[in-house]
Backbone bond lengths (Angstrom), bond angles and torsions (degrees), N, CA, C in turn:
res aa  C-N    CA-C-N  psi(-1)  N-CA   C-N-CA  omega(-1)  CA-C   N-CA-C  phi
1 M - - - 1.456 - - 1.531 110.75 -
2 A 1.327 115.57 147.32 1.456 121.67 175.91 1.526 108.70 -127.01
3 L 1.318 116.27 152.53 1.455 122.56 -177.23 1.516 110.05 -104.73
4 T 1.332 116.37 131.32 1.464 120.72 179.55 1.517 110.62 -92.03
5 Q 1.346 115.90 176.44 1.457 120.47 -177.99 1.526 112.76 -63.86
6 D 1.342 117.14 -30.66 1.465 119.41 -178.45 1.522 112.56 -88.69
7 G 1.352 116.68 5.57 1.452 120.66 176.40 1.512 114.47 92.91
8 S 1.335 118.96 -7.09 1.453 121.52 177.68 1.524 109.73 -78.15
9 T 1.334 116.78 165.87 1.457 120.99 -177.50 1.521 110.66 -109.21
10 M 1.340 115.27 155.68 1.452 122.45 174.14 1.519 108.26 -121.52
11 A 1.333 116.86 144.85 1.464 119.96 177.33 1.527 110.37 -65.47
12 A 1.344 117.37 -40.76 1.469 123.88 169.53 1.532 113.71 53.02
13 M 1.339 117.05 54.97 1.467 120.10 175.45 1.522 111.65 -77.52
14 C 1.330 116.74 -14.33 1.458 120.71 179.84 1.525 109.78 -143.53
15 I 1.326 115.60 135.69 1.458 121.82 172.82 1.521 107.34 -130.28
16 S 1.322 116.94 120.95 1.458 121.26 -176.75 1.520 110.02 -126.04
17 L 1.341 116.08 130.48 1.453 122.75 176.36 1.524 110.11 -94.14
18 G 1.329 117.21 132.90 1.451 119.81 176.54 1.516 111.34 -170.81
19 D 1.311 116.46 142.42 1.467 121.59 178.49 1.530 108.17 -89.48
20 Y 1.339 116.50 81.54 1.461 120.23 -171.60 1.525 113.20 -69.37
21 D 1.351 118.15 -22.81 1.463 120.21 -179.36 1.527 112.90 -107.26
22 N 1.339 116.87 7.41 1.473 122.51 175.97 1.526 113.04 53.67
23 D 1.344 115.60 42.88 1.470 119.47 177.12 1.523 112.22 -99.83
24 G 1.345 116.54 5.27 1.457 121.13 178.62 1.509 114.56 92.24
25 N 1.331 118.00 1.66 1.466 121.97 -179.83 1.525 109.67 -121.38
26 L 1.330 116.61 136.65 1.454 120.98 178.13 1.524 110.41 -76.45
27 D 1.327 116.02 130.17 1.454 122.82 178.16 1.525 109.20 -105.73
28 L 1.335 117.24 175.96 1.460 122.14 -174.97 1.525 111.41 -124.56
29 Y 1.338 115.01 135.24 1.466 121.05 164.78 1.522 107.53 -110.34
30 I 1.340 117.44 134.87 1.463 122.39 178.20 1.526 108.56 -134.54
31 S 1.336 116.39 126.52 1.462 120.55 179.31 1.524 110.24 -79.87
32 D 1.357 115.36 163.09 1.464 119.19 -177.71 1.524 110.56 -150.08
33 F 1.320 116.35 179.11 1.459 124.34 -173.31 1.530 111.02 -76.46
34 Q 1.340 116.47 168.86 1.464 120.30 177.28 1.528 110.11 -66.47
35 D 1.352 115.40 147.62 1.472 124.78 -176.89 1.523 112.24 74.33
36 V 1.329 117.03 2.35 1.468 121.68 174.66 1.532 106.91 -125.46
37 P 1.323 119.13 128.41 1.464 119.57 -179.98 1.525 111.56 -63.44
38 D 1.341 115.56 148.19 1.459 119.61 167.95 1.523 108.54 -67.56
39 H 1.338 115.68 172.51 1.465 119.25 -170.43 1.525 111.62 -127.27
40 I 1.317 116.12 136.82 1.457 122.04 163.96 1.523 106.74 -120.65
41 W 1.325 113.97 125.29 1.457 121.59 -179.87 1.525 108.39 -110.40
42 H 1.317 116.42 118.40 1.462 122.00 -178.38 1.523 109.58 -92.71
43 Y 1.350 115.55 126.59 1.464 120.50 179.68 1.517 109.37 -87.00
44 D 1.337 116.15 128.37 1.466 120.63 -175.07 1.532 113.24 -88.89
45 G 1.343 116.88 1.73 1.453 120.15 -179.73 1.515 113.74 80.42
46 K 1.333 117.01 2.59 1.462 121.45 -177.42 1.530 110.72 -127.63
47 R 1.345 115.20 34.16 1.468 122.61 175.22 1.518 113.72 77.68
48 F 1.337 119.36 12.42 1.456 120.77 179.55 1.525 111.01 -126.60
49 F 1.349 115.13 142.79 1.452 122.48 174.34 1.526 108.72 -110.66
50 D 1.318 115.86 130.61 1.470 121.59 177.32 1.520 109.09 -110.36
51 E 1.342 117.81 131.04 1.453 119.36 177.50 1.519 110.05 -75.00
52 V 1.337 115.64 126.04 1.460 121.36 -176.72 1.526 111.02 -125.74
53 S 1.333 117.23 21.67 1.464 122.47 -173.55 1.524 112.57 -53.27
54 D 1.319 116.40 -45.88 1.460 119.98 -179.70 1.524 110.79 -72.36
55 A 1.315 117.03 -41.74 1.461 121.68 -176.96 1.521 112.12 -63.01
56 V 1.349 117.56 -34.84 1.464 119.54 -178.44 1.526 112.64 -89.19
57 G 1.328 117.74 -8.74 1.454 120.32 171.16 1.510 117.82 100.65
58 I 1.347 118.74 13.42 1.469 118.23 -179.37 1.533 113.45 -102.96
59 A 1.314 118.54 -10.60 1.464 121.01 -171.86 1.527 112.58 -62.83
60 T 1.315 117.43 -54.55 1.466 120.58 -175.90 1.521 112.78 -64.49
61 P 1.339 120.47 -48.64 1.474 119.38 179.93 1.521 113.57 -62.87
62 T 1.336 119.03 -39.83 1.462 120.76 -175.57 1.528 112.13 -77.73
63 K 1.304 118.11 -15.25 1.462 120.75 176.72 1.522 111.62 -69.30
64 Q 1.323 116.28 -20.97 1.461 121.68 -175.15 1.520 113.34 -89.06
65 V 1.347 117.53 -0.04 1.464 121.64 -178.79 1.532 109.43 -136.88
66 L 1.334 115.02 169.04 1.456 120.58 174.53 1.527 106.86 -107.96
67 S 1.310 116.71 113.66 1.469 122.25 -171.25 1.526 111.75 -93.34
68 F 1.333 115.67 138.14 1.460 121.39 176.27 1.532 109.72 -116.66
69 G 1.341 116.41 -107.48 1.460 120.08 -178.11 1.514 111.95 -76.56
70 G 1.337 115.00 168.86 1.457 119.62 178.52 1.512 110.93 153.75
71 G 1.328 115.18 -157.85 1.448 119.25 175.83 1.513 112.95 145.57
72 F 1.338 113.85 -178.49 1.454 121.99 -179.94 1.530 111.10 -79.23
73 F 1.322 117.23 139.86 1.468 123.47 170.30 1.519 107.40 -165.69
74 D 1.320 116.30 156.80 1.463 121.27 -176.42 1.523 108.65 -102.97
75 Y 1.336 117.35 93.26 1.464 119.40 -172.36 1.525 113.58 -77.70
76 D 1.348 118.00 -21.78 1.469 119.69 -178.77 1.530 112.83 -111.33
77 N 1.334 116.71 8.81 1.475 122.21 175.07 1.526 112.96 56.43
78 D 1.327 117.11 34.11 1.469 119.13 178.62 1.525 112.89 -91.28
79 G 1.343 116.90 -0.74 1.464 121.08 179.01 1.512 114.34 92.94
80 W 1.346 117.48 6.87 1.467 121.95 179.78 1.524 108.70 -127.63
81 L 1.327 116.73 128.18 1.456 121.60 -175.93 1.522 111.72 -69.24
82 D 1.335 115.47 126.54 1.455 122.76 174.52 1.525 108.73 -93.94
83 L 1.333 117.33 -175.50 1.467 120.68 -175.09 1.519 110.24 -139.63
84 F 1.347 116.18 126.79 1.462 122.23 173.33 1.520 109.21 -114.56
85 I 1.351 115.90 142.77 1.462 120.66 179.02 1.523 109.68 -137.28
86 A 1.342 117.37 128.31 1.457 123.00 173.76 1.527 108.41 -88.61
87 N 1.323 116.42 127.60 1.462 121.48 -173.96 1.525 112.17 -117.34
88 G 1.324 116.78 152.01 1.455 122.88 175.57 1.516 110.09 167.04
89 H 1.318 116.35 139.02 1.471 119.89 -177.34 1.523 110.77 -76.81
90 V 1.328 116.36 162.84 1.471 120.95 -178.95 1.522 112.68 -92.98
91 Y 1.337 118.20 -15.39 1.469 121.54 -176.39 1.524 109.93 -111.55
92 P 1.346 119.36 109.44 1.467 121.02 179.50 1.527 112.85 -58.95
93 E 1.333 117.21 -27.64 1.460 121.16 -176.96 1.525 113.05 -91.58
94 V 1.332 118.08 10.49 1.459 120.85 -173.92 1.527 112.48 -60.60
95 E 1.336 118.38 -31.67 1.461 121.23 -177.34 1.527 112.23 -69.44
96 R 1.344 117.93 -23.69 1.461 120.30 177.19 1.523 110.86 -68.76
97 V 1.317 115.71 -35.01 1.466 120.58 -178.14 1.525 111.03 -88.81
98 S 1.345 115.93 -41.68 1.468 121.46 -178.44 1.525 108.42 -130.17
99 P 1.332 118.03 90.28 1.477 121.00 -175.19 1.524 114.26 -58.27
100 E 1.321 117.71 -22.27 1.464 120.51 -179.04 1.526 112.60 -78.83
101 I 1.327 117.14 -11.80 1.461 122.32 179.20 1.526 109.13 -105.62
102 H 1.317 117.53 134.57 1.458 121.79 -177.15 1.528 111.17 -112.51
103 Y 1.337 114.48 144.63 1.464 120.23 176.92 1.523 110.17 -69.07
104 K 1.347 116.21 -50.12 1.460 120.25 175.70 1.528 109.07 -89.97
105 Q 1.323 116.13 135.16 1.455 120.52 -173.96 1.535 110.75 -136.33
106 I 1.329 115.60 157.00 1.457 121.64 178.05 1.535 109.00 -75.50
107 N 1.335 116.57 137.28 1.455 120.31 175.44 1.527 110.55 -70.37
108 S 1.324 116.40 162.36 1.470 121.95 -174.66 1.523 111.05 -116.84
109 L 1.331 115.55 139.49 1.455 121.82 173.62 1.523 108.53 -131.87
110 F 1.335 115.98 125.58 1.456 122.28 -179.99 1.520 109.49 -116.33
111 H 1.325 116.19 130.35 1.462 121.60 177.00 1.517 110.06 -94.59
112 N 1.323 116.04 133.10 1.458 122.52 177.64 1.530 107.81 -84.45
113 D 1.332 116.74 119.01 1.468 119.23 -176.41 1.525 113.19 -84.68
114 G 1.348 117.36 0.65 1.454 121.11 177.34 1.511 114.53 80.64
115 N 1.319 116.53 1.57 1.465 121.18 179.66 1.525 111.72 -120.98
116 G 1.343 115.73 26.50 1.463 120.00 178.15 1.507 114.43 85.14
117 K 1.346 118.19 13.49 1.457 121.65 -179.11 1.522 110.28 -127.55
118 F 1.349 115.57 147.23 1.452 122.50 171.28 1.526 109.02 -111.04
119 V 1.326 116.28 135.17 1.458 122.04 179.85 1.521 108.13 -116.84
120 E 1.339 118.03 126.42 1.456 119.72 -179.69 1.524 110.25 -70.98
121 V 1.336 115.75 127.79 1.461 121.57 -178.06 1.532 111.15 -125.46
122 S 1.324 117.18 21.32 1.464 121.55 -176.02 1.527 111.93 -55.07
123 K 1.323 116.91 -46.21 1.469 120.88 -175.97 1.517 112.81 -71.50
124 L 1.334 117.13 -12.51 1.465 121.26 -177.99 1.520 112.21 -104.42
125 S 1.335 117.23 7.20 1.467 120.46 -167.66 1.517 114.99 -112.55
126 G 1.329 117.51 23.82 1.451 120.50 171.73 1.508 115.34 97.86
127 V 1.337 114.90 179.04 1.461 121.68 -173.60 1.527 112.30 -66.92
128 G 1.322 117.64 -19.88 1.458 120.17 178.43 1.516 113.13 -64.59
129 F 1.325 116.30 -14.74 1.463 120.85 179.23 1.531 111.36 -114.60
130 A 1.340 116.21 24.12 1.466 120.29 -178.37 1.526 112.93 -105.19
131 T 1.338 117.28 -21.54 1.465 121.73 -175.60 1.518 110.48 -110.01
132 P 1.331 118.19 131.42 1.471 119.98 177.24 1.525 112.09 -77.08
133 Y 1.325 115.04 145.08 1.464 122.52 176.84 1.524 108.74 -138.05
134 A 1.336 115.50 165.20 1.464 120.28 167.31 1.520 106.20 -90.24
135 G 1.337 115.87 76.10 1.452 122.18 -174.25 1.525 112.03 -67.79
136 R 1.316 116.43 144.09 1.455 121.32 179.78 1.546 110.07 -131.87
137 G 1.322 118.04 -94.97 1.459 119.96 -178.17 1.518 112.31 -77.69
138 A 1.334 116.36 150.78 1.462 121.84 175.79 1.525 108.52 -140.55
139 A 1.332 115.96 133.15 1.465 121.14 -179.69 1.523 109.08 -133.96
140 F 1.341 115.83 147.61 1.462 122.48 -174.47 1.522 110.77 -114.95
141 A 1.347 116.03 139.18 1.465 121.46 176.48 1.521 108.48 -169.02
142 D 1.315 115.74 154.87 1.461 121.77 172.38 1.531 106.50 -90.42
143 F 1.337 117.03 89.42 1.452 121.53 -171.35 1.525 113.27 -64.18
144 E 1.334 117.37 -38.79 1.462 120.51 -178.50 1.527 113.09 -92.25
145 N 1.322 116.15 -1.52 1.465 120.22 -174.35 1.530 111.18 52.71
146 D 1.335 115.29 45.88 1.452 120.80 178.30 1.528 112.07 -105.87
147 G 1.346 116.42 5.69 1.450 120.48 178.27 1.505 114.62 91.89
148 N 1.340 117.63 2.95 1.462 121.85 178.88 1.525 110.04 -119.04
149 M 1.327 116.70 129.82 1.455 120.99 -177.54 1.527 111.24 -75.30
150 D 1.338 115.81 125.92 1.456 122.77 175.32 1.533 108.67 -103.33
151 L 1.327 115.90 177.81 1.464 117.60 175.67 1.513 110.25 -151.39
152 I 1.313 114.98 155.50 1.455 122.09 177.48 1.514 109.00 -126.04
153 V 1.335 115.63 138.95 1.466 121.69 -177.17 1.524 108.83 -120.94
154 A 1.319 117.05 126.78 1.460 121.92 173.63 1.523 108.28 -85.57
155 N 1.336 116.18 127.22 1.463 121.30 -177.65 1.519 111.34 -111.79
156 N 1.296 116.53 145.26 1.457 121.43 176.82 1.524 108.58 -81.98
157 G 1.365 116.31 117.11 1.454 120.88 178.39 1.505 115.26 84.50
158 D 1.326 118.52 0.47 1.466 122.98 178.53 1.524 109.36 -136.66
159 P 1.350 117.70 159.90 1.463 119.82 175.73 1.524 111.19 -61.83
160 P 1.327 117.33 158.97 1.461 119.67 175.65 1.521 110.86 -59.99
161 L 1.309 115.54 152.45 1.459 122.59 -179.40 1.526 108.71 -109.29
162 L 1.336 117.36 115.15 1.451 121.94 176.79 1.523 108.82 -97.56
163 L 1.317 116.53 115.60 1.455 121.91 -179.05 1.523 108.99 -101.82
164 H 1.326 114.74 106.73 1.465 120.75 -177.76 1.524 110.15 -85.81
165 N 1.312 115.53 128.02 1.464 122.05 179.33 1.529 108.08 -87.90
166 E 1.323 116.95 111.50 1.465 121.12 -177.15 1.526 112.84 -80.69
167 G 1.318 117.40 -2.88 1.460 120.51 177.69 1.513 111.35 66.46
168 G 1.318 115.43 -136.28 1.454 119.19 178.80 1.507 114.52 97.70
169 S 1.334 117.30 -3.95 1.467 120.13 -178.72 1.527 112.02 -77.03
170 G 1.334 116.24 -23.09 1.460 120.11 -175.78 1.513 113.68 77.67
171 N 1.338 117.16 5.49 1.462 120.82 -179.43 1.526 111.34 -83.53
172 H 1.336 115.60 156.99 1.460 122.87 -178.90 1.527 110.43 -92.41
173 F 1.344 115.76 170.06 1.462 120.84 -177.89 1.520 110.46 -149.62
174 L 1.330 115.27 166.13 1.468 124.14 167.52 1.520 108.25 -136.76
175 N 1.335 116.87 145.32 1.456 121.23 -179.45 1.532 108.45 -138.22
176 F 1.347 115.80 132.96 1.457 120.60 -174.39 1.530 111.55 -128.35
177 K 1.330 115.02 130.10 1.453 122.27 170.39 1.522 107.70 -104.47
178 L 1.341 117.02 120.76 1.462 121.52 -177.98 1.530 110.13 -104.83
179 V 1.326 116.14 138.09 1.468 121.88 175.09 1.523 108.45 -129.56
180 G 1.318 115.71 122.85 1.454 120.38 -178.98 1.514 112.80 -84.27
181 T 1.337 115.57 152.86 1.465 122.38 172.53 1.525 108.75 -118.16
182 K 1.336 116.72 -63.67 1.468 119.97 172.33 1.527 110.16 -71.26
183 S 1.307 116.65 -39.57 1.459 121.97 176.03 1.528 109.44 -81.74
184 N 1.339 117.37 178.54 1.450 120.49 177.40 1.531 110.18 -62.54
185 R 1.323 117.01 148.04 1.461 121.96 -172.40 1.524 112.30 -60.33
186 D 1.335 118.12 -35.79 1.466 121.25 -178.32 1.518 112.76 -79.50
187 A 1.337 117.00 -2.18 1.468 122.57 177.76 1.524 112.92 64.52
188 M 1.321 117.77 25.88 1.458 120.31 177.26 1.522 110.26 -59.05
189 G 1.310 116.21 129.12 1.452 121.09 -179.77 1.514 114.04 92.30
190 A 1.341 117.40 -8.74 1.471 120.21 176.07 1.523 108.93 -70.08
191 R 1.319 115.68 146.07 1.466 120.93 -178.99 1.526 109.30 -123.06
192 I 1.330 116.20 134.63 1.462 122.68 -178.34 1.527 108.79 -118.10
193 R 1.330 115.88 134.71 1.465 121.01 174.79 1.523 108.89 -121.26
194 V 1.325 115.60 130.04 1.465 122.20 177.94 1.522 108.26 -119.37
195 R 1.332 115.77 129.59 1.465 121.24 176.54 1.525 108.58 -113.08
196 A 1.327 115.56 125.61 1.464 120.86 178.98 1.524 109.12 -155.44
197 R 1.318 116.23 138.31 1.473 124.99 177.44 1.532 112.65 45.29
198 G 1.327 116.27 41.95 1.453 120.40 175.92 1.515 115.32 81.83
199 I 1.330 117.85 2.26 1.463 122.03 179.94 1.526 109.06 -113.82
200 S 1.329 116.14 134.57 1.452 122.58 176.79 1.524 108.56 -111.61
201 Q 1.333 116.40 122.63 1.462 121.77 -179.55 1.522 110.44 -118.00
202 I 1.324 116.36 148.55 1.459 120.47 175.39 1.523 110.45 -128.63
203 R 1.325 115.59 149.28 1.457 123.45 170.97 1.526 107.40 -134.97
204 E 1.316 115.64 149.27 1.462 120.61 173.07 1.515 108.48 -122.48
205 V 1.323 117.06 129.57 1.458 121.26 178.90 1.527 108.14 -71.75
206 A 1.328 116.07 121.97 1.468 120.36 -175.64 1.522 109.60 -147.80
207 S 1.322 115.68 154.43 1.458 121.21 177.18 1.518 109.67 -107.16
208 G 1.346 114.80 160.23 1.459 119.73 176.46 1.511 112.78 65.27
209 G 1.335 115.85 -154.84 1.452 121.68 -179.77 1.511 111.00 103.05
210 S 1.333 116.90 -63.84 1.454 120.99 177.38 1.520 110.00 -76.08
211 Y 1.322 117.84 146.74 1.463 123.69 -173.90 1.535 111.35 -53.87
212 L 1.328 116.63 116.23 1.465 124.67 174.89 1.527 113.09 49.39
213 S 1.319 117.51 37.04 1.462 120.64 -176.88 1.521 111.34 -142.01
214 Q 1.319 115.52 157.43 1.458 122.12 174.71 1.525 109.56 -134.45
215 S 1.317 117.40 121.03 1.456 122.25 178.22 1.522 110.72 -81.55
216 D 1.328 115.26 167.25 1.453 122.02 173.94 1.526 108.73 -56.90
217 L 1.338 116.85 136.92 1.457 121.04 -177.63 1.529 112.82 -82.40
218 R 1.318 118.26 -5.53 1.452 120.15 175.98 1.534 109.92 -68.26
219 A 1.315 116.56 143.24 1.469 121.84 179.98 1.523 108.88 -93.91
220 H 1.328 115.80 121.97 1.465 121.89 -175.67 1.526 109.64 -111.59
221 F 1.331 116.02 134.30 1.461 122.07 179.29 1.522 110.14 -129.03
222 G 1.329 117.06 129.79 1.446 120.68 168.15 1.514 109.63 -84.86
223 L 1.333 116.80 141.90 1.467 120.98 -177.19 1.522 113.01 -116.47
224 G 1.322 117.75 6.34 1.451 118.66 -177.45 1.515 110.67 61.46
225 Q 1.345 117.00 -132.38 1.461 121.88 -177.47 1.525 113.32 -89.13
226 S 1.330 117.55 4.00 1.465 120.47 -179.21 1.531 110.94 -80.66
227 A 1.324 116.85 127.59 1.463 122.07 -178.67 1.526 112.63 -86.75
228 S 1.319 117.47 1.09 1.462 121.33 177.43 1.523 109.13 -160.00
229 A 1.319 115.67 164.37 1.462 121.92 174.49 1.509 109.09 -108.13
230 E 1.329 116.19 135.04 1.465 118.97 178.54 1.520 111.34 -63.23
231 S 1.343 116.26 -38.21 1.465 118.93 -180.00 1.520 110.68 -153.31
232 V 1.329 114.39 151.29 1.464 123.51 172.59 1.519 106.64 -130.79
233 E 1.325 116.81 121.75 1.466 121.60 -179.41 1.523 109.53 -119.71
234 V 1.319 115.94 141.88 1.465 121.76 179.14 1.521 108.95 -127.56
235 W 1.327 116.30 128.19 1.462 122.61 172.86 1.524 107.68 -111.20
236 W 1.336 116.12 119.80 1.456 121.96 -177.73 1.528 110.19 -94.42
237 P 1.341 118.00 154.60 1.468 120.54 176.82 1.521 113.66 -56.64
238 S 1.324 117.72 -27.22 1.461 121.67 -179.62 1.522 112.66 -72.58
239 G 1.345 116.96 -14.42 1.456 121.28 -174.97 1.516 113.60 103.41
240 V 1.324 117.01 -9.96 1.468 121.22 177.34 1.524 109.83 -66.85
241 R 1.331 116.49 138.71 1.459 121.89 176.84 1.517 109.05 -123.85
242 Q 1.308 116.62 135.88 1.460 122.18 176.69 1.520 109.43 -125.97
243 A 1.320 116.47 148.80 1.460 121.46 178.87 1.525 109.38 -140.14
244 F 1.338 114.93 138.71 1.461 122.17 178.52 1.531 107.50 -131.70
245 H 1.330 116.44 149.48 1.461 120.15 -173.66 1.526 110.82 -129.20
246 N 1.347 114.28 151.70 1.466 121.55 178.74 1.535 111.30 51.63
247 V 1.325 114.91 58.00 1.464 121.80 -176.74 1.524 109.18 -89.47
248 M 1.316 116.79 121.40 1.461 121.75 -178.50 1.523 111.04 -67.75
249 A 1.329 115.49 140.44 1.462 121.90 -177.85 1.530 111.76 -80.33
250 D 1.338 114.55 174.19 1.460 124.23 174.61 1.525 112.09 63.56
251 K 1.332 115.33 36.93 1.461 121.21 177.61 1.528 110.15 -136.04
252 F 1.333 114.36 157.11 1.456 122.76 174.89 1.525 107.28 -105.16
253 Y 1.330 115.49 120.00 1.467 119.86 -175.11 1.524 111.25 -112.05
254 F 1.336 113.31 154.63 1.463 123.34 177.08 1.535 107.24 -116.25
255 I 1.337 116.39 124.70 1.462 120.85 178.83 1.526 108.51 -119.63
256 K 1.335 115.85 120.47 1.454 121.17 176.10 1.522 108.46 -102.83
257 E 1.310 115.51 134.84 1.462 120.68 -177.17 1.524 110.89 -56.55
258 G 1.344 115.85 125.77 1.447 121.30 177.62 1.514 115.39 87.19
259 K 1.344 117.85 -7.57 1.463 120.45 -179.78 1.522 109.27 -94.29
260 D 1.317 117.72 133.14 1.459 122.42 -171.06 1.519 114.29 -81.17
261 Q 1.328 117.91 -14.42 1.459 119.57 -176.63 1.526 111.42 -106.18
262 L 1.346 114.43 142.09 1.455 120.36 170.10 1.519 108.81 -80.33
263 E 1.330 116.88 139.14 1.458 121.15 175.31 1.516 109.10 -116.34
264 T 1.326 116.55 144.91 1.460 119.78 175.01 1.512 109.03 -72.26
265 Q 1.324 116.05 131.71 1.462 121.23 -176.27 1.522 110.45 -82.57
266 K 1.324 116.69 137.37 1.455 120.60 174.00 1.524 109.20 -64.89
267 R 1.326 115.65 140.48 1.460 120.16 -173.71 1.520 112.24 -89.72
268 G 1.335 117.20 58.81 1.455 120.47 171.66 1.510 109.34 -80.46
269 R 1.303 117.02 162.11 1.458 120.17 -178.92 1.525 109.77 -73.73
270 P 1.350 117.73 138.29 1.465 121.09 178.16 1.516 111.14 -69.31
271 T 1.317 115.89 156.18 1.457 122.06 179.39 1.507 110.28 -110.50
272 L 1.350 116.25 129.32 1.453 121.26 176.96 1.521 108.57 -121.31
273 S 1.329 116.10 154.22 1.457 120.41 176.81 1.509 109.19 -127.59
274 H 1.327 115.49 150.44 1.473 120.55 -179.14 1.513 109.40 -130.97
């Protein structure tokens, strides 16, 4: 449970950091119980978070489900973070008491339209969103290293659900594996900024967040129609800063703290833990 500013509590099975509006500040997504909307908290850059759940369009749809794992990710590589949520009730017998509420529920996918709004596209996103599950953990990774972010959902009482992203948007991407030397080896807390086609995006390397799940630690950026990034900047926890320019898209890069050259990353399969 988490406590809000007005003293009420949130179930908070998932907390995800992401700059969904590309204003340079990390915002928060927090999941919540059924009949209570999930939350998006927008950071104003001045030490305050404002809840914008209704304004961005997730309040009404998420009130109808019980949300567990999930988080921000860019599934169509357009440069704007979308939102996935694994849903499922905690009480298998809930339908006996409240027939309108289901134990197994359809997962949710929201597309970021780039204008401060999320639009639910679950019913338009393939067979992976057609069957209800008691969804719990959710983790994100590019399993095939094809430049499209996939996800896996741990279900209560059912096998895990692997949702393969078939892409098809024609958009470009960049992917970075960071290794610390002065900082911790996994680069936890490192922040990456990518500038391309007038859009500035940030990611922070972090562990946990989604319910009982860990996503791939590589930082993935969609670039839309841009075939390169004007700049890539990395701020390490140690205080070291690195900058790279004119970075070609559609590649997996390896960045070592303090090393001036970008290296192409070997395309081994990412490792996730649940």
